[in-house]
VOZA-462550 format. One line per field, with one value per atom (N, C-alpha, C): residue number from 1; residue in one letter; atom name; x, y, z. Coordinates in Angstrom, 2 decimals, m for minus. Each point is the difference from the previous one (the first is absolute). Example, Ala and Ser with C-alpha at 12.3 -4.5 7.8 and 13.67 -1.06 7.14 Angstrom:
# VOZA-462550
seq = (1/1/1/2/2/2)
type = (a/a/a/s/s/s)
atom = (N/CA/C/N/CA/C)
px = (13.19/m0.89/0.90/m0.35/0.82/m0.77)
py = (m5.69/1.19/1.20/1.05/1.19/1.09)
pz = (7.80/0.00/0.00/m0.72/0.06/0.73)
***
This chain:
# VOZA-462550
seq = (1/1/1/2/2/2/3/3/3/4/4/4/5/5/5/6/6/6/7/7/7/8/8/8/9/9/9/10/10/10/11/11/11/12/12/12/13/13/13/14/14/14/15/15/15/16/16/16/17/17/17/18/18/18/19/19/19/20/20/20/21/21/21/22/22/22/23/23/23/24/24/24/25/25/25/26/26/26/27/27/27/28/28/28/29/29/29/30/30/30/31/31/31/32/32/32/33/33/33/34/34/34/35/35/35/36/36/36/37/37/37/38/38/38/39/39/39/40/40/40/41/41/41/42/42/42/43/43/43/44/44/44/45/45/45/46/46/46/47/47/47/48/48/48/49/49/49/50/50/50/51/51/51/52/52/52/53/53/53/54/54/54/55/55/55/56/56/56/57/57/57/58/58/58/59/59/59/60/60/60/61/61/61/62/62/62/63/63/63/64/64/64/65/65/65/66/66/66/67/67/67/68/68/68/69/69/69/70/70/70/71/71/71/72/72/72/73/73/73/74/74/74/75/75/75/76/76/76/77/77/77/78/78/78/79/79/79/80/80/80/81/81/81/82/82/82/83/83/83/84/84/84/85/85/85/86/86/86/87/87/87/88/88/88/89/89/89/90/90/90/91/91/91/92/92/92/93/93/93/94/94/94/95/95/95/96/96/96/97/97/97/98/98/98/99/99/99/100/100/100/101/101/101/102/102/102/103/103/103/104/104/104/105/105/105/106/106/106/107/107/107/108/108/108/109/109/109/110/110/110/111/111/111/112/112/112/113/113/113/114/114/114/115/115/115/116/116/116/117/117/117/118/118/118/119/119/119/120/120/120/121/121/121/122/122/122/123/123/123/124/124/124/125/125/125/126/126/126/127/127/127/128/128/128/129/129/129/130/130/130/131/131/131/132/132/132/133/133/133/134/134/134/135/135/135/136/136/136/137/137/137/138/138/138/139/139/139/140/140/140/141/141/141/142/142/142/143/143/143/144/144/144/145/145/145/146/146/146/147/147/147/148/148/148/149/149/149/150/150/150/151/151/151/152/152/152/153/153/153/154/154/154/155/155/155/156/156/156/157/157/157/158/158/158/159/159/159/160/160/160/161/161/161/162/162/162/163/163/163/164/164/164/165/165/165/166/166/166/167/167/167/168/168/168/169/169/169/170/170/170/171/171/171/172/172/172/173/173/173/174/174/174/175/175/175/176/176/176/177/177/177/178/178/178/179/179/179/180/180/180/181/181/181/182/182/182/183/183/183/184/184/184/185/185/185/186/186/186/187/187/187/188/188/188/189/189/189/190/190/190)
type = (m/m/m/l/l/l/t/t/t/a/a/a/e/e/e/e/e/e/m/m/m/p/p/p/g/g/g/y/y/y/r/r/r/v/v/v/v/v/v/e/e/e/a/a/a/d/d/d/s/s/s/w/w/w/s/s/s/e/e/e/p/p/p/r/r/r/p/p/p/p/p/p/v/v/v/g/g/g/t/t/t/q/q/q/t/t/t/f/f/f/e/e/e/p/p/p/r/r/r/a/a/a/c/c/c/a/a/a/v/v/v/i/i/i/a/a/a/q/q/q/p/p/p/e/e/e/g/g/g/g/g/g/a/a/a/g/g/g/a/a/a/n/n/n/v/v/v/k/k/k/y/y/y/e/e/e/h/h/h/d/d/d/g/g/g/e/e/e/p/p/p/e/e/e/d/d/d/l/l/l/h/h/h/p/p/p/r/r/r/d/d/d/i/i/i/t/t/t/t/t/t/t/t/t/l/l/l/y/y/y/a/a/a/k/k/k/g/g/g/e/e/e/a/a/a/a/a/a/e/e/e/w/w/w/m/m/m/a/a/a/e/e/e/l/l/l/r/r/r/e/e/e/a/a/a/e/e/e/e/e/e/r/r/r/c/c/c/g/g/g/t/t/t/f/f/f/r/r/r/s/s/s/e/e/e/s/s/s/s/s/s/f/f/f/g/g/g/d/d/d/g/g/g/v/v/v/h/h/h/s/s/s/d/d/d/r/r/r/m/m/m/t/t/t/w/w/w/l/l/l/p/p/p/e/e/e/p/p/p/d/d/d/a/a/a/g/g/g/d/d/d/e/e/e/a/a/a/l/l/l/r/r/r/v/v/v/e/e/e/r/r/r/v/v/v/t/t/t/e/e/e/a/a/a/g/g/g/e/e/e/e/e/e/t/t/t/t/t/t/l/l/l/h/h/h/s/s/s/l/l/l/t/t/t/t/t/t/y/y/y/v/v/v/r/r/r/t/t/t/g/g/g/d/d/d/l/l/l/v/v/v/t/t/t/a/a/a/f/f/f/h/h/h/h/h/h/k/k/k/i/i/i/s/s/s/y/y/y/g/g/g/p/p/p/a/a/a/l/l/l/e/e/e/k/k/k/d/d/d/h/h/h/l/l/l/a/a/a/t/t/t/l/l/l/l/l/l/p/p/p/s/s/s/p/p/p/d/d/d/e/e/e/d/d/d/l/l/l/v/v/v/d/d/d/a/a/a/q/q/q/i/i/i/a/a/a/k/k/k/l/l/l/l/l/l/g/g/g/d/d/d/r/r/r/p/p/p/a/a/a)
atom = (N/CA/C/N/CA/C/N/CA/C/N/CA/C/N/CA/C/N/CA/C/N/CA/C/N/CA/C/N/CA/C/N/CA/C/N/CA/C/N/CA/C/N/CA/C/N/CA/C/N/CA/C/N/CA/C/N/CA/C/N/CA/C/N/CA/C/N/CA/C/N/CA/C/N/CA/C/N/CA/C/N/CA/C/N/CA/C/N/CA/C/N/CA/C/N/CA/C/N/CA/C/N/CA/C/N/CA/C/N/CA/C/N/CA/C/N/CA/C/N/CA/C/N/CA/C/N/CA/C/N/CA/C/N/CA/C/N/CA/C/N/CA/C/N/CA/C/N/CA/C/N/CA/C/N/CA/C/N/CA/C/N/CA/C/N/CA/C/N/CA/C/N/CA/C/N/CA/C/N/CA/C/N/CA/C/N/CA/C/N/CA/C/N/CA/C/N/CA/C/N/CA/C/N/CA/C/N/CA/C/N/CA/C/N/CA/C/N/CA/C/N/CA/C/N/CA/C/N/CA/C/N/CA/C/N/CA/C/N/CA/C/N/CA/C/N/CA/C/N/CA/C/N/CA/C/N/CA/C/N/CA/C/N/CA/C/N/CA/C/N/CA/C/N/CA/C/N/CA/C/N/CA/C/N/CA/C/N/CA/C/N/CA/C/N/CA/C/N/CA/C/N/CA/C/N/CA/C/N/CA/C/N/CA/C/N/CA/C/N/CA/C/N/CA/C/N/CA/C/N/CA/C/N/CA/C/N/CA/C/N/CA/C/N/CA/C/N/CA/C/N/CA/C/N/CA/C/N/CA/C/N/CA/C/N/CA/C/N/CA/C/N/CA/C/N/CA/C/N/CA/C/N/CA/C/N/CA/C/N/CA/C/N/CA/C/N/CA/C/N/CA/C/N/CA/C/N/CA/C/N/CA/C/N/CA/C/N/CA/C/N/CA/C/N/CA/C/N/CA/C/N/CA/C/N/CA/C/N/CA/C/N/CA/C/N/CA/C/N/CA/C/N/CA/C/N/CA/C/N/CA/C/N/CA/C/N/CA/C/N/CA/C/N/CA/C/N/CA/C/N/CA/C/N/CA/C/N/CA/C/N/CA/C/N/CA/C/N/CA/C/N/CA/C/N/CA/C/N/CA/C/N/CA/C/N/CA/C/N/CA/C/N/CA/C/N/CA/C/N/CA/C/N/CA/C/N/CA/C/N/CA/C/N/CA/C/N/CA/C/N/CA/C/N/CA/C/N/CA/C/N/CA/C/N/CA/C/N/CA/C/N/CA/C/N/CA/C/N/CA/C/N/CA/C/N/CA/C/N/CA/C/N/CA/C/N/CA/C/N/CA/C/N/CA/C/N/CA/C/N/CA/C/N/CA/C/N/CA/C/N/CA/C/N/CA/C/N/CA/C/N/CA/C/N/CA/C/N/CA/C/N/CA/C/N/CA/C/N/CA/C/N/CA/C/N/CA/C/N/CA/C/N/CA/C)
px = (m14.08/1.23/m0.29/0.84/m0.13/0.26/m0.69/0.20/0.83/0.45/0.80/m0.75/m1.31/m0.81/m0.04/0.18/m0.06/1.38/1.01/1.37/0.58/m0.54/0.50/1.50/0.72/1.44/0.82/m0.67/0.70/m0.51/0.76/m0.46/0.11/m1.00/0.01/0.86/0.95/0.91/m0.53/m0.60/m0.46/m1.03/m0.98/m0.98/m0.21/m0.24/m0.13/m0.94/m0.63/m0.80/0.06/m0.31/0.04/m1.06/m0.52/m1.08/0.47/1.20/0.57/1.34/0.45/1.34/1.03/0.92/1.04/1.19/0.63/1.18/1.13/0.84/1.09/0.95/0.51/0.93/1.37/0.36/1.29/m0.03/1.12/0.08/1.02/m0.18/0.91/0.31/1.25/0.37/0.45/m0.25/0.30/0.84/0.90/0.79/m0.04/m0.64/m0.63/m1.30/m0.33/m1.16/m1.30/m0.05/m1.23/m0.39/0.95/m0.29/m0.69/m0.19/m0.65/m1.44/m0.60/m1.37/m0.09/1.11/0.01/m0.41/0.24/m0.46/m1.49/m0.85/m1.44/m0.49/m0.86/m0.53/m0.84/m0.12/m0.65/m1.48/m0.76/m1.42/m0.75/m1.17/m0.84/m0.17/m1.26/m0.30/0.59/0.25/0.54/0.07/0.53/0.15/1.20/0.54/1.19/m0.09/0.48/0.13/1.38/0.73/1.31/m0.19/0.62/m0.19/1.28/0.08/1.14/m0.49/0.84/m0.37/m0.18/m1.06/m0.23/1.05/0.39/0.91/1.46/0.31/1.40/0.41/1.33/0.43/m0.44/m0.02/m0.40/0.87/m0.64/0.66/0.43/1.25/0.45/m0.73/m0.45/m0.72/m1.31/m1.04/m1.27/m0.53/m0.78/m0.67/m1.09/m0.41/m1.12/m0.84/m1.25/m0.96/m0.50/0.10/m0.47/m0.97/m1.17/m0.99/m0.18/0.08/m0.12/m1.04/m0.84/m1.01/0.56/m0.15/0.48/m1.18/0.24/m1.02/m0.31/m1.19/m0.45/1.04/0.40/0.95/1.47/0.34/1.42/0.64/m0.76/0.56/0.37/m0.89/0.28/1.19/0.09/1.14/1.31/0.02/1.23/0.40/m0.97/0.31/0.54/m0.52/0.51/1.45/0.29/1.38/0.93/m0.49/0.81/0.27/m1.01/0.16/1.06/0.01/1.01/1.40/0.08/1.29/0.65/m0.81/0.55/1.11/m0.21/0.94/1.30/m0.04/1.17/0.63/m0.56/0.50/0.44/0.83/0.56/1.02/0.85/0.96/m0.04/0.16/0.01/0.64/0.22/0.55/m1.04/m0.05/m0.95/0.69/m0.50/0.51/m1.17/m0.05/m1.12/0.45/m0.98/0.30/0.30/m0.05/0.28/1.50/0.81/1.44/0.70/m0.64/0.65/0.75/0.37/0.90/m0.69/0.85/m0.46/m0.12/m1.09/m0.24/0.05/0.41/m0.04/m1.18/m0.90/m1.21/m0.07/m0.45/m0.28/m1.45/m0.72/m1.41/m0.16/m0.81/m0.39/m1.51/m0.56/m1.45/m0.44/m0.89/m0.42/m1.35/m0.37/m1.31/m1.11/m0.94/m1.09/m1.01/m0.41/m1.07/m1.33/m0.93/m1.34/m0.85/m0.01/m0.73/m0.49/m1.17/m0.54/m0.20/0.00/m0.10/1.32/1.09/1.34/0.96/1.11/0.98/1.41/0.96/1.42/0.73/1.08/0.82/1.46/0.73/1.39/0.85/1.18/0.99/1.08/0.39/0.99/1.11/1.23/1.16/0.73/0.08/0.63/1.26/1.13/1.27/0.50/0.34/0.55/1.46/0.88/1.42/0.17/0.93/0.24/m0.61/m0.71/m0.47/m1.34/m1.00/m1.35/m0.66/m0.79/m0.81/m1.44/m0.89/m1.44/m0.61/m0.67/m0.61/m1.52/m0.74/m1.44/m0.78/m1.19/m0.93/m1.29/m0.48/m1.23/m0.96/m1.23/m1.08/m0.95/m0.24/m0.94/m1.25/m1.15/m1.27/m0.91/m0.49/m0.95/m1.40/m0.91/m1.43/m0.70/m0.42/m0.62/1.01/m0.33/0.90/0.79/0.01/0.81/1.24/1.12/1.21/0.38/0.14/0.41/1.40/0.91/1.39/0.29/0.50/0.38/1.52/0.59/1.46/0.53/1.10/0.73/1.47/0.74/1.41/0.84/1.27/0.98/1.26/0.81/1.30/1.04/1.18/1.05/1.36/1.00/1.37/0.82/1.27/0.83/0.35/m0.18/0.37/m1.02/m1.18/m1.03/0.39/m0.06/0.35/m1.08/0.44/m0.95/m1.05/0.38/m0.97/m1.09/0.38/m0.98/m0.87/0.59/m0.74/m1.18/0.20/m1.07/m1.25/0.18/m1.15/m0.71/0.66/m0.56/m0.66/0.32/m0.46/m1.52/m0.50/m1.45/m0.64/m1.18/m0.77/m1.44/m0.68/m1.38/m0.93/m1.00/m1.04/m1.30/m0.26/m1.17/m1.32/m0.06/m1.24/m0.35/1.02/m0.27/m0.39/0.67/m0.36/m1.46/m0.37/m1.38/m1.00/0.33/m0.93/m0.18/1.10/m0.11/m0.79/0.27/m0.72/m1.48/m0.29/m1.41/m0.70/0.69/m0.61/m0.25/0.93/m0.19/m1.20/m0.18/m1.09/m1.32/0.06/m1.22/m0.34/0.90/m0.23/0.67/m0.39/0.65/m0.27/1.07/m0.22/m0.82/m0.74/m0.84/0.84)
py = (4.36/m0.08/0.55/m0.44/0.52/1.50/0.70/1.43/0.22/1.22/0.33/m0.37/0.23/m0.30/m1.51/m0.80/m1.46/m0.61/0.85/m0.47/0.65/m0.31/0.66/m0.28/1.03/m0.14/0.30/0.28/0.30/1.33/0.61/1.17/m0.31/0.41/m0.23/1.08/m0.42/0.92/0.37/m0.98/0.21/m1.07/0.35/m0.97/0.27/m1.08/0.11/m1.10/0.23/m1.06/0.20/m1.05/0.05/m0.95/0.35/m0.81/m0.77/0.27/m0.68/m0.62/m1.02/m0.52/1.12/0.02/1.03/m0.52/0.89/m0.44/m0.33/m0.98/m0.33/1.18/0.17/1.09/m0.30/m1.25/m0.41/m1.49/m0.53/m1.44/m0.60/m1.28/m0.73/m1.33/m0.42/m1.33/m0.84/m1.29/m0.92/m1.15/m0.48/m1.19/m0.91/m1.16/m0.62/0.70/m0.07/0.69/m0.43/m1.24/m0.50/0.83/0.73/0.81/1.31/0.31/1.24/0.09/m1.14/0.00/0.86/0.21/0.79/1.44/0.50/1.34/m0.12/0.56/m0.15/0.56/m0.75/0.50/1.26/0.80/1.30/m0.07/m0.92/m0.06/1.18/0.30/1.08/1.10/0.26/1.06/m0.36/1.03/m0.27/1.24/m0.18/1.09/m0.29/1.09/m0.13/1.02/m0.39/0.93/m0.21/1.10/m0.05/0.55/m0.64/0.40/m0.22/0.65/m0.19/0.12/m0.45/0.06/1.44/0.24/1.31/0.27/1.25/0.37/m0.29/m0.56/m0.26/0.98/0.23/0.90/m0.53/0.88/m0.41/m1.16/m1.02/m1.22/0.13/m0.34/0.01/m1.03/m1.06/m1.09/m0.28/0.83/m0.29/m1.36/m0.59/m1.26/0.31/m0.99/0.25/m1.24/0.25/m1.05/0.31/m0.97/0.19/m1.13/0.36/m0.98/0.15/m1.11/0.03/m1.02/0.42/m0.88/m0.63/m1.31/m0.73/m0.58/m0.33/m0.68/m1.34/m0.50/m1.24/m1.12/m0.53/m1.11/0.39/1.22/0.39/0.15/0.47/0.14/m1.36/m0.98/m1.36/m0.62/0.25/m0.51/0.57/1.32/0.63/m0.51/m0.17/m0.53/m1.42/m0.80/m1.37/0.04/0.92/0.13/0.48/0.91/0.50/m1.13/m0.82/m1.13/m0.98/m0.22/m0.86/0.61/1.32/0.68/m0.26/m0.37/m0.33/m1.05/m0.95/m1.11/0.39/0.98/0.26/1.38/0.85/1.37/0.39/m0.80/0.37/1.12/m0.13/1.06/0.22/1.24/0.32/1.37/0.37/1.31/0.78/1.31/0.84/1.28/0.57/1.27/0.80/1.29/0.82/1.02/0.55/0.99/1.37/0.11/1.28/0.29/m0.96/0.22/m0.10/m0.66/m0.10/m1.32/m0.63/m1.16/m1.32/m1.02/m1.36/m0.21/m0.63/m0.26/m1.49/m0.31/m1.37/m0.10/m0.92/m0.12/m1.36/0.04/m1.22/0.06/m1.09/m0.06/m1.04/0.33/m0.95/m0.02/m1.16/m0.13/m0.31/0.81/m0.09/m0.71/m0.41/m0.65/0.87/m0.65/0.71/0.48/1.26/0.46/m0.58/m0.06/m0.49/1.19/0.32/1.18/m0.23/0.56/m0.08/m1.43/m0.17/m1.34/m0.74/0.74/m0.57/1.16/m0.33/1.04/m0.57/0.85/m0.34/1.14/m0.32/1.04/m0.30/1.03/m0.19/1.15/m0.35/0.97/0.03/1.20/0.13/0.94/m0.46/0.83/0.24/1.27/0.38/0.79/m0.50/0.69/0.60/1.29/0.71/0.29/m0.92/0.16/m0.01/0.81/0.05/1.25/0.80/1.29/m0.06/m0.59/0.05/m1.37/m0.27/m1.21/0.42/m0.61/0.24/m1.28/0.13/m1.14/0.22/m0.90/0.20/m1.24/0.24/m1.05/0.28/m0.97/0.18/m1.14/0.36/m0.97/0.19/m1.07/0.03/m0.75/0.63/m0.64/0.09/m1.17/m0.02/m0.20/0.86/m0.15/0.10/m1.15/m0.03/0.45/1.03/0.50/1.22/0.25/1.09/m0.58/0.68/m0.34/1.25/m0.16/1.10/m0.31/0.93/m0.17/0.99/m0.51/0.81/0.04/1.18/0.14/0.77/m0.48/0.73/m0.19/1.10/m0.14/1.05/m0.33/0.95/m0.15/1.06/m0.12/0.47/m0.59/0.34/m0.24/0.65/m0.14/m0.91/m0.23/m0.94/0.48/1.28/0.52/m0.35/m0.47/m0.30/m1.21/0.15/m1.10/m1.08/m1.26/m1.11/m0.02/0.37/0.01/1.04/1.15/1.05/m0.41/m0.70/m0.46/m0.86/m0.88/m0.90/0.76/1.19/0.78/0.71/0.15/0.72/m0.88/m1.28/m0.88/m0.02/m0.10/m0.03/m1.18/0.25/m1.08/0.10/m1.13/0.03/0.69/0.66/0.62/m0.69/m1.09/m0.84/0.76/0.96/0.74/0.81/0.62/0.76/m0.92/m1.14/m0.97/m0.40/m0.39/m0.42/1.12/1.23/1.13/0.32/0.00/0.34/m1.06/m1.27/m1.06/0.02/0.23/0.08/1.15/1.13/1.14/m0.31/m0.68/m0.39/m0.94/m0.85/m0.97/0.59/1.24/0.63/m0.31/m0.68/m0.34/1.04/1.23/1.07/m0.17/0.14/m0.11/1.20/m0.23/1.06/1.08)
pz = (m4.70/0.78/1.40/0.94/1.36/0.02/0.86/0.18/1.27/0.21/1.19/1.28/0.03/1.18/0.28/m1.03/0.16/0.26/0.14/0.21/1.25/1.19/1.21/0.19/0.40/0.21/m1.24/m1.12/m1.25/m0.55/m0.89/m0.73/m1.49/m0.76/m1.44/m0.65/m0.83/m0.68/m1.38/m0.68/m1.37/m0.34/m0.82/m0.48/m1.49/m0.75/m1.44/m0.49/m1.15/m0.63/m1.50/m0.75/m1.45/m0.56/m1.19/m0.59/m1.22/m0.48/m1.16/0.41/m0.73/0.30/m0.10/0.96/m0.02/m0.81/m0.78/m0.74/0.97/m0.31/0.91/0.15/1.22/0.29/m0.61/m0.05/m0.55/m0.27/m0.40/m0.24/0.95/0.24/0.87/m0.67/0.09/m0.49/1.18/m0.08/1.09/m0.51/0.83/m0.31/1.22/m0.03/m1.16/m0.39/m1.28/m0.54/0.65/0.48/0.64/1.22/0.58/1.19/m0.33/m1.29/m0.40/0.50/0.36/0.51/1.26/0.68/1.23/m0.27/m1.20/m0.38/m0.28/0.86/m0.12/m1.33/m0.72/m1.27/0.21/m1.06/0.11/0.37/m0.58/0.30/m0.58/0.56/m0.52/1.03/0.36/0.97/1.36/0.81/1.31/0.86/1.20/0.96/0.88/0.58/0.82/1.14/1.17/1.12/0.61/0.22/0.66/1.40/0.99/1.38/0.79/1.16/0.89/1.44/0.93/1.42/0.45/0.75/0.59/1.06/0.15/1.07/m0.28/m1.16/m0.36/m1.08/m0.15/m1.08/m1.36/m0.99/m1.35/m0.46/m0.53/m0.42/m1.47/m0.30/m1.39/m0.84/0.63/m0.69/0.72/m0.23/0.66/m0.43/0.85/m0.34/m1.02/m0.75/m0.90/m0.19/m0.36/m0.33/m1.41/m0.90/m1.37/m0.34/m0.48/m0.44/m1.50/m0.73/m1.46/m0.45/m0.94/m0.58/m1.28/m0.13/m1.17/m0.77/m1.27/m0.80/0.66/m0.26/0.65/m0.12/1.13/0.05/0.03/m0.42/m0.07/1.38/0.98/1.35/0.57/m0.17/0.49/m0.73/m1.32/m0.78/0.50/0.24/0.46/1.38/0.89/1.33/m0.11/m0.92/m0.19/m0.49/m0.94/m0.49/1.11/0.81/1.12/1.00/0.24/0.92/m0.55/m1.33/m0.61/0.15/m0.01/0.13/1.36/1.00/1.31/m0.13/m0.90/m0.16/m0.69/m0.92/m0.84/0.18/0.84/0.07/1.41/0.60/1.29/m0.17/m1.02/m0.32/m1.51/m0.41/m1.42/m0.18/m1.25/m0.32/m0.79/0.24/m0.74/m0.42/m1.09/m0.49/m0.54/0.34/m0.44/m1.04/m0.72/m1.03/0.60/1.33/0.65/0.03/m0.45/m0.07/1.34/0.96/1.31/0.18/m1.10/0.05/0.23/0.14/0.23/1.50/0.40/1.40/0.29/1.18/0.49/0.97/m0.26/0.81/0.70/1.25/0.76/0.45/m0.22/0.40/1.10/0.98/1.04/0.03/m0.27/m0.01/1.42/0.54/1.39/0.10/1.22/0.15/m0.57/m0.66/m0.66/1.03/m0.11/0.89/m0.44/0.92/m0.30/m0.40/m1.30/m0.47/m1.42/m0.33/m1.35/m0.47/m1.34/m0.58/0.12/m0.07/0.18/0.25/0.64/0.32/0.00/m0.31/0.05/0.67/0.69/0.63/m0.31/m0.43/m0.38/0.53/0.45/0.43/m1.08/m0.43/m1.09/0.45/m0.15/0.31/m1.32/m0.40/m1.25/0.31/m0.49/0.24/m1.30/0.04/m1.15/0.32/m0.34/0.34/1.50/0.50/1.44/0.63/m0.80/0.48/0.72/m0.61/0.54/m0.05/1.03/0.04/0.18/m0.79/0.15/0.56/1.11/0.67/m0.05/m0.62/m0.13/0.42/0.45/0.38/m0.75/m0.77/m0.77/0.29/0.28/0.16/m1.17/m0.76/m1.12/0.42/m0.15/0.34/m1.22/m0.44/m1.12/0.55/m0.44/0.28/m1.34/m0.53/m1.33/m1.04/m0.77/m1.05/0.46/1.30/0.58/0.66/m0.17/0.78/0.78/1.30/0.85/0.51/m0.23/0.43/1.12/1.11/1.15/0.02/m0.24/m0.07/1.20/0.53/1.05/m0.32/m0.15/m0.37/0.72/0.17/0.53/m0.84/m0.05/m0.64/1.01/m0.09/0.95/m0.63/0.55/m0.48/0.88/m0.36/0.74/1.41/0.29/1.32/1.08/m0.40/0.99/0.83/1.31/0.90/m0.07/0.03/m0.15/1.11/1.24/1.10/m0.26/m0.54/m0.31/m1.19/m0.95/m1.18/0.41/0.98/0.42/0.46/0.56/0.46/m1.14/m1.14/m1.14/m1.05/0.00/m1.08/m0.11/m1.22/m0.21/0.72/0.52/0.64/m0.48/m0.08/m0.50/0.98/m0.51/0.82/m0.33/0.71/m0.30/0.15/0.94/0.19/m1.25/m0.63/m1.22/m1.16/m0.10/m1.05/0.17/1.22/0.26/m0.28/0.45/m0.19/m1.48/m0.77/m1.43/m0.75/0.27/m0.70/0.39/1.27/0.43/m0.71/m0.16/m0.68/m1.48/m0.65/m1.40/m0.15/0.98/m0.05/0.49/0.51/0.48/1.44/0.74/1.40/0.90/m0.13/0.75/1.49/0.81/1.45/0.49/1.07/0.55/0.67)
***
């Protein structure tokens, strides 16, 4: 994973790695059920780094990069299923075992970045009643049997002015995507 020195302009908040599949933290149900593919499968070994912009106050939702190793062919299968979900999962409902109610989700599939063997980028807006909205941007990049997910999310309440919201919304950081994938492939920049 990228280190703090390789992420100029950011500070690393937390880093983690694991050698065995991690047990799921909770369960989620989706309606229609075909949209469940959006919940990334657990996979096997992996690593994660959480980071935020340097010089800004502590972020309630730091960005993160997670790389997961899958059994041969499973990463490509999951990406194919996710690509099929583009057609049928523009809007759906989800509910988690955390007891935080039923959510209404809207997905917008964005232009694919040119990274790894294949990549997908999706914007997801999750509304939990009228109280809180979670807005996330995720870029998935597959390199062989690895899937690297780049997450950036914010949450906000109804009092946030729309003009201010536009300045806060997640945006892709192509330089970090390129640097992380190059490091995974062993093409570290000088």
